[in-house]
DOGUDREN-919629 format. One record per atom (N, C-alpha, C): x, y, z. Coordinates in steps of 0.2 Angstrom, whole numbers, plus 5000, padded with zeros to 4 digits. Atoms other than C-alpha are relative to their C-alpha. Last residue first. Layout:
N
XYZ;...
//
This chain:
63
500349944997;568756415547;500450064998;499549944999;569256265536;499650065003;500249935003;568056115537;500550055002;499949944996;568755945540;499950064997;499749945003;567955805531;500150055005;500549955001;567755655542;500350064996;499749944999;568955505541;499550054998;499849965006;567955355542;500350065002;499350015002;567955245558;500350044994;499649964995;566355315565;500750004998;499850044995;565455245549;500450055005;500550034996;564355335537;500249965006;500449964996;565555465530;499549975004;499649974994;566255375515;499550045004;499649945002;565155255505;500350045006;499350015002;563755135508;500450064998;499749945002;562155145518;500849984998;499249994999;561254985519;500250074998;499849935003;559354955521;500750015002;499349984998;558654785523;500250074997;499549985005;556754775522;500750015003;499449974997;555754665534;500450024994;499450045000;553954635528;500650045002;499449964998;552354705533;500649965000;499550044997;550954605524;500650055001;499349985001;549454695519;500449965004;499749954996;547854595521;500750024998;499350004999;546654495510;500250065005;499849944997;544854435510;500850005000;500049994993;544454295498;500250065003;500549964998;544054305480;499950015007;500550034997;545054155475;499450045002;500050075002;546354215463;499449965003;500150015007;546154405463;499949924998;499550045004;546054415482;499849994993;500250075003;544954545488;500549974996;500450034995;545254705499;499849934998;500450055003;546654805491;499649965005;499750075000;547254955500;499549954996;500350044995;546555125494;500349935000;500550055002;547755225483;499749965006;500749984999;548655375491;499549964998;500149994992;550355285493;499350025001;499849944997;550255235474;499850005008;500549954999;550155055469;500250065003;499749935001;551254915463;499450055000;500449965004;550554745470;500350075000;499849935000;551454595477;499650044995;499949975007;550754425480;500250075001;499749934998;550554305495;500250034993;499649985005;549254165493;500350075002;499349994997;548654095510;500550034994;499650055003;547054025501;500850015002;500450065002;545754105513;500549954997;500250044994;546654245522;499749934999;500750025000;547454305506;499949965007;500150074999;549154395509;499349985000;500750024997;549654565502;500049925001;500250075000;551354635498;499449995004;500350034994;551554815493;499949934999;500250065001;552754895480;499749975006;499850064996;552955075481;499749944998;500550034997;552755205467;500249945004;
//
């Protein structure tokens, strides 16, 4: 299950909430009761290991 970030429009509180992709998004702040919106954050994604770089030695298949 993914972790989503929400921000309250009233108190500006930012919090994370664990929910299923199929669940409806939250609409009300638990702290003040104000309206909230999903926050789209920047995730970092790194691929490590052999074969992900052009300088790596690729596996040569025998024919």
